[in-house]
C-alpha positions as CSV (number, residue, x, y, z in Angstrom):
1,X,-15.9,229.8,42.1
2,X,-13.1,230.3,44.8
3,X,-13.8,233.2,47.0
4,X,-11.5,236.2,46.9
5,X,-9.5,236.8,49.9
6,X,-9.3,233.1,50.7
7,X,-6.7,232.2,53.3
8,X,-5.5,228.6,53.5
9,X,-3.0,226.8,55.7
10,X,-1.7,223.2,55.5
11,X,0.2,221.2,58.1
12,X,1.6,217.7,57.6
13,X,2.7,215.5,60.5
14,X,3.5,211.8,60.6
15,X,2.2,209.8,63.6
16,X,3.2,206.2,64.2
17,X,4.2,206.0,60.5
18,X,0.8,207.2,59.3
19,X,0.7,210.7,57.7
20,X,-1.9,213.1,59.1
21,X,-3.2,216.3,57.5
22,X,-4.6,219.7,58.5
23,X,-6.0,222.1,56.0
24,X,-8.1,225.2,56.7
25,X,-9.4,228.0,54.5
26,X,-11.8,231.0,54.9
27,X,-13.3,233.9,53.0
28,X,-15.4,236.8,54.2
29,X,-18.5,234.6,54.8
30,X,-17.4,231.1,55.6
31,X,-14.6,229.1,57.4
32,X,-13.6,225.5,56.6
33,X,-11.3,223.3,58.5
34,X,-10.3,219.7,57.7
35,X,-7.9,217.3,59.4
36,X,-7.0,213.6,59.6
37,X,-5.6,211.8,62.6
38,X,-4.4,208.2,63.1
39,X,-5.1,206.4,66.4
40,X,-2.6,203.5,66.8
41,X,-4.4,202.0,69.7
42,X,-7.6,201.5,67.7
43,X,-5.9,201.3,64.3
44,X,-8.3,203.8,62.9
45,X,-7.9,207.1,60.9
46,X,-10.4,209.8,61.4
47,X,-11.1,212.6,58.8
48,X,-13.0,215.7,60.1
49,X,-14.6,218.5,58.1
50,X,-16.1,221.5,59.7
51,X,-18.0,224.4,57.9
52,X,-18.9,227.6,59.8
53,X,-20.9,230.5,58.7
54,X,-19.5,233.8,59.8
55,X,-21.9,236.4,61.2
56,X,-21.3,239.0,58.4
57,X,-24.0,241.1,56.9
58,X,-24.7,240.3,53.2
59,X,-23.6,236.7,53.4
60,X,-26.1,234.1,52.3
61,X,-26.9,231.1,54.5
62,X,-25.4,227.8,53.6
63,X,-27.9,225.4,51.9
64,X,-25.5,222.5,51.6
65,X,-21.9,221.6,51.6
66,X,-20.3,218.6,49.9
67,X,-17.0,216.8,49.8
68,X,-16.2,216.4,46.1
69,X,-15.1,212.8,46.5
70,X,-17.0,209.7,47.4
71,X,-16.8,207.1,50.1
72,X,-13.8,205.4,48.5
73,X,-12.8,201.9,49.5
74,X,-12.4,200.5,53.0
75,X,-14.9,200.4,55.8
76,X,-16.0,203.7,57.2
77,X,-18.5,205.2,59.6
78,X,-20.0,208.7,59.1
79,X,-21.2,211.1,61.8
80,X,-22.9,214.5,61.4
81,X,-22.5,216.9,64.3
82,X,-24.8,218.5,65.5
83,X,-27.3,216.0,64.1
84,X,-30.1,218.6,64.3
85,X,-28.3,220.7,61.6
86,X,-28.8,218.1,59.0
87,X,-31.8,218.1,56.6
88,X,-30.3,215.4,54.5
89,X,-27.1,213.5,54.4
90,X,-25.9,211.4,51.4
91,X,-22.9,209.2,50.9
92,X,-22.4,208.4,47.2
93,X,-19.5,207.0,45.2
94,X,-18.6,210.4,43.9
95,X,-19.6,212.8,46.7
96,X,-20.6,213.1,50.4
97,X,-23.2,215.8,50.8
98,X,-24.8,217.5,53.8
99,X,-27.9,219.6,53.2
100,X,-28.5,221.8,56.2
101,X,-31.5,223.4,57.9
102,X,-32.1,227.1,58.0
103,X,-30.9,227.3,61.6
104,X,-27.4,226.1,60.5
105,X,-24.4,228.1,61.8
106,X,-21.8,225.3,62.0
107,X,-21.5,221.6,61.2
108,X,-19.1,218.8,61.1
109,X,-18.8,215.6,59.1
110,X,-16.6,212.9,60.7
111,X,-15.5,209.8,58.8
112,X,-13.7,207.0,60.5
113,X,-11.7,204.3,58.5
114,X,-10.1,201.1,59.6
115,X,-6.3,201.2,59.5
116,X,-3.9,203.8,58.4
117,X,-5.2,205.9,55.6
118,X,-3.1,208.5,54.0
119,X,-4.4,211.7,52.4
120,X,-4.2,213.9,49.3
121,X,-5.8,217.2,48.6
122,X,-9.4,217.3,47.7
123,X,-12.2,219.9,47.7
124,X,-15.2,220.9,49.7
125,X,-17.9,223.0,48.0
126,X,-20.3,225.3,49.9
127,X,-23.6,226.3,48.2
128,X,-25.1,229.5,49.5
129,X,-27.8,231.2,47.6
130,X,-26.9,231.0,43.9
131,X,-23.1,231.0,44.6
132,X,-20.6,228.2,45.2
133,X,-17.4,228.5,47.1
134,X,-14.6,225.9,46.9
135,X,-12.1,225.1,49.6
136,X,-9.1,222.7,49.7
137,X,-9.5,219.9,52.3
138,X,-7.7,216.7,53.4
139,X,-9.1,213.8,51.2
140,X,-8.6,210.1,52.1
141,X,-6.1,208.5,49.7
142,X,-6.8,204.8,48.8
């Protein structure tokens, strides 16, 4: 289910010959940002995904959010910030999922790949109560 009133924006920039991405979306209850950036000095591409609960009456707490794509190919490292927000973190071939604690208000998954990694559009799904909400995000393209 895609939430009504969803606002999305996309910006594409090429840095040192490596394309970077910035996509964001929000609805009445949640905001999602995603971006990728290439660092020529370290020859690494970083993809970052942040989910934030808005302080709005009637909105359910996030139970988990997942990137609807897996780890892909290539060497990657994964970080969850703040670490205390994570109840469980799974990296599978078809999804990357962060189950969050009740105290969650905002959390970020950062993925770092070796080399220049392009992007394509992917999706991130938030599960809150019995509802799911889908947002477009930057997805690594292999």
